[in-house]
Each structure stands twice: as C-alpha cells, then as structure tokens.
C-alpha positions in Angstrom: 5.3 -19.3 3.3 7.2 -22.1 2.4 4.1 -21.7 0.8 1.8 -24.4 0.6 3.6 -26.5 3.2 2.6 -30.0 2.2 2.1 -31.2 5.7 0.1 -28.3 7.0 -1.7 -26.3 4.4 -4.0 -28.9 2.9 -7.4 -28.7 4.6 -8.7 -31.8 6.2 -11.3 -33.7 4.2 -11.3 -31.1 1.4 -12.2 -33.0 -1.8 -12.0 -30.0 -4.1 -14.0 -29.7 -7.3 -14.5 -33.0 -9.1 -15.2 -33.8 -12.7 -18.9 -34.2 -13.2 -20.4 -36.6 -15.6 -21.1 -40.3 -16.0 -18.7 -40.6 -19.0 -15.2 -40.4 -17.6 -12.4 -41.0 -20.1 -11.2 -44.6 -20.3 -7.6 -45.6 -20.2 -7.7 -46.8 -23.8 -9.6 -45.9 -26.9 -12.0 -48.4 -28.4 -10.3 -51.2 -30.1 -7.1 -50.8 -28.0 -5.7 -48.1 -30.3 -2.9 -46.0 -28.7 -4.2 -43.0 -26.8 -4.0 -39.6 -28.4 -2.5 -36.9 -26.4 -5.9 -35.3 -25.8 -7.3 -38.6 -24.5 -4.3 -39.0 -22.3 -4.9 -35.5 -21.0 -8.5 -36.4 -20.3 -7.4 -39.3 -18.2 -4.9 -37.3 -16.4 -7.5 -34.6 -15.5 -9.6 -37.4 -13.9 -6.7 -38.2 -11.7 -6.1 -34.6 -10.8 -9.8 -33.8 -10.2 -10.0 -34.7 -6.5 -7.1 -32.4 -5.5 -6.1 -34.9 -2.9 -2.5 -34.0 -3.3 -0.5 -31.0 -4.5 -0.6 -30.7 -8.3 3.1 -31.0 -8.8 3.2 -34.2 -6.8 0.4 -35.7 -8.8 2.1 -34.8 -12.1 5.4 -36.2 -10.9 3.7 -39.5 -10.0 1.9 -39.6 -13.3 5.1 -39.1 -15.3 7.0 -41.7 -13.3 4.3 -44.2 -14.2 4.5 -43.3 -17.9 8.3 -43.4 -18.6 7.7 -43.8 -22.4 6.3 -40.2 -22.7 8.7 -37.9 -24.6 9.6 -34.4 -23.5 7.1 -32.7 -25.9 4.2 -34.8 -24.7 5.2 -34.3 -21.1 5.4 -30.5 -21.6 2.0 -30.5 -23.4 0.3 -32.5 -20.6 1.8 -30.5 -17.8 0.9 -27.1 -19.3 -2.6 -28.2 -20.2 -3.2 -29.6 -16.8 -2.1 -26.4 -15.1 -4.4 -24.5 -17.5 -7.3 -26.8 -16.5 -6.7 -26.3 -12.8 -6.4 -22.5 -13.2 -9.7 -22.4 -14.9 -11.5 -25.3 -13.2 -14.6 -23.6 -12.0 -15.0 -21.6 -15.2 -14.7 -24.8 -17.2 -17.3 -26.4 -14.9 -19.7 -23.5 -15.6 -19.2 -23.8 -19.4 -19.6 -27.6 -19.3 -22.8 -27.1 -17.4 -24.1 -24.6 -19.9 -23.2 -26.4 -23.1 -24.5 -29.8 -21.9 -23.9 -33.3 -23.2 -24.5 -34.0 -26.8 -25.3 -37.6 -27.7 -22.4 -39.0 -29.8 -20.2 -36.0 -28.9 -17.1 -35.9 -26.8 -17.2 -37.1 -23.2 -17.2 -34.7 -20.3 -13.6 -35.5 -19.6 -12.5 -35.1 -23.2 -14.4 -31.8 -23.4 -12.5 -30.5 -20.4 -9.3 -31.6 -22.0 -10.1 -29.8 -25.2 -10.7 -26.6 -23.4 -7.5 -26.9 -21.4 -5.4 -27.7 -24.5 -6.9 -24.8 -26.4 -6.1 -22.4 -23.6 -2.5 -23.6 -23.0 -1.4 -24.4 -26.6 -3.8 -22.4 -28.7 -6.8 -23.5 -30.7 -4.9 -23.6 -34.0 -2.4 -26.1 -32.6 -5.0 -28.7 -31.7 -7.7 -28.1 -34.3 -6.3 -30.9 -36.6 -6.9 -33.4 -33.9 -10.6 -32.5 -33.5 -13.7 -33.8 -35.2 -15.9 -31.3 -37.0 -18.4 -31.4 -34.1 -15.7 -30.8 -31.5 -14.4 -27.8 -33.5 -17.8 -26.1 -33.4 -18.3 -27.0 -29.7 -14.9 -25.7 -28.7 -15.2 -22.5 -30.6 -18.5 -21.8 -28.7 -16.9 -22.7 -25.4 -14.0 -20.3 -25.9 -16.4 -17.5 -26.8 -18.4 -18.2 -23.6 -15.3 -18.3 -21.5 -14.4 -14.7 -22.5 -17.8 -13.4 -21.6 -18.5 -15.2 -18.3 -19.8 -13.0 -15.5 -19.0 -12.1 -12.8 -15.3 -11.7 -13.2 -14.6 -14.0 -10.3 -16.3 -16.8 -12.3 -14.5 -15.9 -15.5 -11.1 -16.0 -13.7 -11.9 -19.0 -11.5 -11.3 -17.3 -8.2 -13.4 -18.7 -5.2 -15.6 -16.0 -3.8 -14.0 -16.1 -0.3 -10.6 -15.3 -1.9 -12.0 -12.7 -4.3 -13.8 -10.9 -1.4 -10.6 -10.8 0.6 -8.7 -9.3 -2.3 -11.4 -6.8 -3.0 -11.5 -5.7 0.7 -7.8 -4.9 0.5 -7.4 -3.6 -3.0 -10.7 -2.5 -4.4 -12.4 -3.9 -7.5 -10.0 -2.6 -10.2 -6.9 -3.9 -8.6 -8.6 -7.2 -7.7 -9.3 -7.7 -11.3 -5.7 -7.0 -12.2 -4.5 -9.4 -9.5 -6.8 -12.2 -10.6 -5.6 -11.8 -14.2 -2.0 -11.9 -13.0 -2.7 -15.0 -11.0 -4.2 -16.6 -14.1 -0.9 -16.5 -16.0 2.2 -18.7 -15.5 4.9 -17.2 -13.3 8.2 -15.9 -14.5 11.3 -18.1 -13.9 14.0 -16.7 -11.6 17.3 -18.2 -10.4 19.7 -17.1 -7.6 23.3 -17.0 -8.5 25.4 -18.7 -5.8 28.0 -15.9 -5.2 30.2 -18.3 -3.4 30.9 -20.0 -6.7 30.1 -17.5 -9.5 28.9 -14.0 -10.3 25.6 -13.0 -11.8 27.5 -11.9 -14.9 29.4 -15.1 -15.3 26.2 -17.2 -14.7 24.4 -15.2 -17.4 27.2 -15.9 -19.8 27.1 -19.7 -19.0 23.4 -19.7 -19.5 23.7 -18.0 -22.8 26.2 -20.7 -24.0 23.5 -23.2 -23.1 21.0 -21.3 -25.3 19.2 -19.7 -22.4 18.6 -16.0 -22.4 18.6 -14.2 -19.0 18.8 -10.8 -17.5 20.0 -9.6 -14.1 17.4 -8.2 -11.8 17.6 -4.4 -11.1 16.3 -5.0 -7.6 18.2 -8.1 -6.2 21.7 -8.2 -7.6 22.2 -12.0 -7.5 18.8 -12.7 -9.1 18.4 -13.5 -12.8 15.2 -13.8 -14.7 15.2 -16.5 -17.4 13.4 -16.3 -20.7 10.9 -19.1 -21.2 10.8 -22.3 -19.1 14.0 -24.2 -20.1 15.0 -27.4 -18.4 17.7 -26.7 -15.9 18.5 -29.7 -13.7 21.1 -31.2 -16.1 22.9 -28.0 -16.9 26.5 -28.0 -15.8 26.2 -24.7 -13.8 23.3 -26.2 -11.9 25.0 -29.5 -11.2 28.1 -27.7 -9.8 26.0 -25.5 -7.6 26.3 -22.1 -9.4 22.6 -21.4 -9.1 19.3 -22.4 -7.5 15.8 -21.8 -8.8 14.2 -19.2 -6.5 11.4 -16.6 -7.0 12.4 -13.0 -6.9 10.2 -12.4 -3.9 11.8 -15.2 -2.0 15.3 -13.8 -2.7 14.1 -10.4 -1.6 13.0 -11.8 1.7 16.4 -13.3 2.3 17.8 -9.8 1.7 15.3 -8.3 4.1 16.5 -10.8 6.8 20.1 -9.4 6.1 22.1 -12.0 8.1 25.5 -10.7 9.2 28.8 -12.4 8.6 29.8 -14.5 11.6 26.3 -14.3 12.9 24.2 -16.8 14.8 21.1 -17.4 12.6 18.2 -19.8 12.8 15.9 -20.6 9.8 13.0 -21.8 12.0 10.9 -23.4 9.2 13.6 -24.3 6.8 11.7 -26.9 4.7 13.8 -27.9 1.6 16.1 -25.0 2.3 15.6 -22.4 -0.4 16.0 -19.4 1.9 18.6 -21.3 4.1 20.9 -21.5 1.1 20.3 -17.8 0.3 21.1 -16.8 3.9 24.2 -18.9 4.0 25.5 -17.3 0.9 24.8 -13.8 2.3 26.8 -14.8 5.4 29.7 -15.6 3.1 29.9 -19.1 4.6 30.7 -17.8 8.1 29.0 -18.0 11.4 26.4 -20.6 12.3 23.1 -21.2 10.4 20.7 -23.7 11.9 18.1 -25.0 9.5 15.2 -26.4 11.5 12.1 -28.2 10.6 9.7 -30.8 12.0 9.7 -32.7 8.7 12.6 -35.1 8.2 11.5 -35.5 4.6 11.8 -31.8 3.9 15.2 -31.6 5.5 16.3 -34.6 3.5 15.6 -32.6 0.3 17.9 -29.9 1.6 21.0 -32.1 1.9 21.8 -32.6 -1.9 21.2 -28.8 -2.4 23.5 -28.1 0.5 26.2 -30.3 -1.0 26.0 -28.5 -4.3 26.1 -25.1 -2.7 29.5 -25.4 -1.1 28.1 -24.1 2.2 29.8 -25.4 5.4 28.1 -23.1 7.9 24.7 -24.8 7.8 23.5 -27.3 10.4 20.1 -29.1 9.5 18.2 -29.9 12.7 15.0 -31.9 12.9 12.9 -30.8 15.9 9.9 -32.5 17.5 8.0 -29.4 18.6 8.1 -26.2 20.6 9.6 -27.8 23.7 12.3 -29.7 21.8 15.5 -29.7 24.0 17.6 -28.4 21.2 15.4 -25.3 21.0 15.7 -24.7 24.7 19.5 -24.8 24.5 19.4 -22.0 21.9 17.1 -19.8 23.9 18.1 -16.2 23.8 21.2 -16.7 21.6 20.2 -15.9 18.0 21.1 -12.7 16.2 18.5 -13.5 13.6 15.5 -15.9 13.4 13.7 -16.3 10.1 10.2 -17.7 10.4 9.3 -18.7 6.9 5.9 -19.7 8.1 3.6 -22.5 6.8 0.7 -20.7 5.1 -2.1 -21.0 2.7 0.2 -20.1 -0.2 -2.4 -17.9 -1.8 0.3 -15.6 -3.1 1.6 -18.4 -5.3 -1.5 -19.3 -7.3 0.5 -18.7 -10.5 2.7 -21.7 -9.6 0.2 -23.6 -7.4 -3.3 -23.0 -8.8 -4.6 -26.1 -7.0 -4.4 -24.1 -3.8 -7.5 -22.2 -4.8 -9.4 -25.5 -4.5 -7.5 -27.1 -1.6 -7.7 -24.2 0.8 -10.8 -23.0 2.6 -11.7 -20.4 5.2 -11.4 -23.2 7.8 -7.9 -24.1 6.7 -7.0 -20.4 6.9 -8.2 -20.3 10.5 -6.2 -23.4 11.3 -3.1 -21.9 9.7 -3.4 -18.7 11.8 -3.3 -20.8 15.0 -0.2 -22.7 13.8 1.6 -19.5 12.8 1.0 -17.8 16.1 2.4 -20.9 18.0 5.5 -20.9 15.7 6.1 -17.2 16.2 5.9 -17.6 20.0 8.4 -20.5 19.9 10.8 -18.7 17.6 10.8 -15.5 19.6 12.4 -17.3 22.5 15.5 -17.9 20.5 16.2 -14.2 19.8 18.9 -12.5 21.8 18.3 -8.9 23.1 18.7 -6.8 20.0 18.2 -9.8 17.8 15.7 -9.8 15.0 12.8 -12.1 14.1 11.8 -11.9 10.5 8.3 -13.3 9.8 7.4 -14.2 6.2 4.6 -15.8 4.3 3.6 -16.3 0.7 -0.1 -15.6 1.5 -2.3 -12.7 0.3 -4.4 -12.8 3.5 -3.9 -10.1 6.1 -5.0 -12.6 8.7 -1.8 -14.5 8.1 0.3 -11.3 7.7 -0.4 -7.9 9.3 -3.0 -9.2 11.7 -0.7 -12.0 12.8 2.2 -9.6 13.4 0.0 -7.2 15.3 -1.2 -10.0 17.5 2.3 -11.1 18.2 3.4 -7.6 19.2 0.5 -7.5 21.6 1.7 -10.8 23.2 5.3 -9.7 23.2 5.8 -6.1 24.3 9.6 -6.8 24.4 9.6 -6.8 20.5 9.3 -3.8 18.2 8.5 -3.5 14.5 11.2 -2.1 12.2 10.7 -0.4 8.8 11.2 -3.1 6.1 12.0 -0.3 3.6 14.8 1.0 5.9 16.1 -2.5 6.5 16.3 -3.2 2.8 18.0 0.2 2.2 20.6 -0.7 4.8 21.3 -3.8 2.7 21.6 -1.7 -0.5 18.2 -2.8 -1.9 15.6 -0.4 -3.2 12.2 -1.6 -4.5 10.8 0.3 -7.5 8.1 2.9 -6.5 5.7 1.2 -8.9 5.7 -1.9 -6.7 4.1 0.0 -3.7 5.8 -2.6 -1.7 5.4 -1.3 1.8 2.4 -1.3 4.1 1.4 1.7 6.3 2.7 -0.4 9.3 6.1 -0.6 7.6 6.1 -4.3 6.4 7.0 -5.6 3.0 4.1 -6.6 0.8 4.5 -7.9 -2.7 1.6 -8.4 -5.1 1.9 -10.3 -8.4 0.0 -7.6 -10.4 2.4 -4.9 -9.2 5.7 -6.9 -9.3 7.2 -9.8 -11.2 7.3 -11.8 -8.0 4.8 -14.1 -6.3 2.7 -12.7 -3.5 4.9 -12.3 -0.4 4.8 -10.6 3.0 7.7 -9.9 5.4 7.9 -8.1 8.7 11.1 -7.4 10.7 10.7 -7.5 14.5 13.5 -6.8 17.0 13.8 -7.8 20.6 14.4 -4.7 22.7 17.7 -4.3 24.5 17.8 -4.4 28.3 19.9 -2.0 30.4 20.4 -2.0 34.1 19.4 1.1 36.1 21.3 2.5 39.1 19.4 0.2 41.5 19.8 -2.9 39.3 16.4 -2.6 37.7 16.1 -3.5 34.0 14.6 -1.1 31.5 13.7 -1.8 27.8 15.3 0.5 25.2 15.1 0.5 21.5 18.3 -0.4 19.7 18.5 2.1 16.8 21.4 4.0 18.4 23.2 0.8 19.6 23.6 -0.9 16.2 26.3 -0.2 13.7 26.1 -0.2 9.9 25.2 -3.4 8.2 28.2 -5.6 7.4 28.9 -6.2 3.8 
C-alpha cells in the first residue's frame, strides 16, 4: 500500500503506451524562438510516454533540469501532464481517428493541446492556437465525450475495468472510473504532539488556506485547492504532514496503545509510522522497518520535524534478518503496509494504469504473502497484525487475508468496524466501508479517500491445561478497553 512501492510495483519490462507518430516535438521551435508553454508540454509528454519511471519522479527530474520555469508554468505543465496520463488511451484513440493533417500540428503537439484543454479549459488556451488547431481541438473534445465503451472514454485498461465490474457491477464501476479520473482531495494530519486541529486550521487560515476538520478522523483536515505547503511555518515546525484521509483512518484502525511495542513492517518514507507514533503519544517503542535504505532516509527529516522520540528506523535485509529474529513473538502490534499495485490511488498516480499488468499483480501477491508470513512471527500471543493495501484488487486484499488465515490457524480476523468503534471512530453509513468478512474497504466513489483496504488479525492466546497441554483461545474476554 505504500502504494506503488517504487522498488516493487513497476512490472518488469513494461514499456507502457508510447506516443505514436513520426513527428515528435523538437526541443526548439523553428528559428530558435523560445518554446511556447504548449510546445514545452509536448516535449514533456514525449519524455513521459514510456512510463519507465513513476510520473512524480519524471516531473521532479524535468523541473530540476528547467530551473528557470516560474510557478505558473510549472503548475500548468504538471496539471496538463497528469491530465494527459489519465486520458492516455482515450487520446490515443482520438488521435488515431482524426489522423494527421499535412501542415497541421504534430502528433505530440496535438496530444498537448488536448491535455491542456482538459486541465485548464479550452477558453484559457484558445488564444495560443491557430485557426486550424481550434477547429481540430473542438472536434477532438466532442469525440472524447462520446467515446464508447465507457472504459475507452475513461481510459481504464480492460483488465482493471473487468475486475471492478466483477466486484461492483456496471453502474458503480462507471462511478468509480469517473472518480478516478478526477484529481484527489488534499488532506493533512495535524501532529497532536505539537498542535491541535483547531489551532492548525487557524494557522492555515492566516496563510490564506481554507481548511475543514474531518468528521471521521479528528486530526485530519481537508484543504481547499492545492496550495504549496512545504515552506509554511506550521509545516517546517512539524505541526502537520500531508496524508490521505484513508491512510490516516488505517492508522486509527491499527490503534497502537501507549507504551506499546509496535512494528511498522514496511515503513517506507514513514507516513503511517509518524501517525502511529503520535497516537502512542510518544511512548513505548515503534520500530520502522524497510528493506530500502533510500526510503528510510526520507523518513529521517520527517521524524526530526515531528518531535517523536519513540521511533527507531531499522533497515532489514530480508525475512531472515537477525534483527527480525530477535523481535520474534514480542510485538503488541505489527502493521504490514504492504507493497501493492496501488490501483486505489489512480487519482494521484494515474501512470499506474499503464505501468501495472496482470503479471505484476501476480508477482505482487507472492511478495505480499511472504511479507505477511514474516511479519506474523513478530506478533506476541494476543498481539495484532494489521494488513493494509491501497489496491482495489481482491487478490491483494480479501483473498490474500483468507489465504494467510489458512496458513496460520493461530490467527483470527477481527471486525474492523468494531476496532474503529473502540478507537472512537465511526465511518458514515454512505461509505459502505466494511466487507462481509469484516474488513475495511474504502472506494474513491463512495468516500473522499483513495482506495484502501485494511484487515485486523489477532494471534490467539495460549493457555495451559491441567496436564500442561496448550490450548488456543480467543482473546475478546481477556482484553481491556482501548487506552486513550
């Protein structure tokens, strides 16, 4: 879930859709004149077209190599690029239908025109177009709205569409695809060790940013628009972190106790680690583990801002790492924020539609099962393992958990709804957030959150019988109320 884990989720050898056409945009206009923003966008889309890296990485690299670009042009280019990637296959279909007109715009520029019109609006770019381009673009936008089938119009690969339709039916699949075609809301988590949600909202208002406190997760704020945040004083001093509502809800589902022994098994850059540490009120021990030293390195500055002193980042080499063996059977809580296809985050990471495949999904399942088996060894009797992904595929979610329980009869599944209620959290009924098996399941067309899955599993207690034999018992009656 750490979504599209950069080291694991990209399928091997997956080229992704590429720009067609013999007429790629050149780096400069004829005669060496400065590039217009549309021509610059066309060149950027050529760079993006192979989907060899995550989209945010490609954009960061591009902007670092073009330091003279101002904030407005950067914003225009980023938003238009995301629009192009969201609608990549639909644009391909339209480009194929409209064909190449001699003397008209190149294929790369035509794709840029469509992307800019979708992201900024036709009226905001029309003055930059020739008369022929205006007529061509008007026809393209008309065709886009009438493309059939819906999976083509909304640029959803058929294997993903079929999976959604199997789970939700056609009407909800259409609603989900439309939700995935829109930019995501912006949420932040108030660091309750340093501020309160109310105080943070006031500080943001002083900075000209409107926000409201979530009715579901008390430390979560939804911000209006997409304001730059990294240089704000409240961010610099560690008063908040950017974190999706669903991700914050999963930290609440994990419900770490004060003074507890907690392991974040796939910590990555530490978004949920920081949330868990704050919920523990900076007490106990929280081990943030990951195989990637680069990801853990990104946690360190965030950890310094947070004020947390109960977090120990630990790089591990694999399932048989000696440090894992020393922690065997000791943890009150193990969070497995599993590497996954990230298909629940297409609003933020639309490139995953083109980078993931059925084969990469299968590879991910194998990895997830191995991680769960390793993490389970750390749980003490009565300890909980919380498994989470940001995938929409049941193969990474319910099917994965059911298979784990088949391999580990010493674990039992708890009701996610009951666990959240114990933490004082109630999801709106309209979210329909819980599966028949009792797991948490968030869909972007039902909630403001990305697509998330969470399952709470508990290791059964062992008691000794009269003759010294051990018997498994459930622990509902052995556990006191959740510590606040």
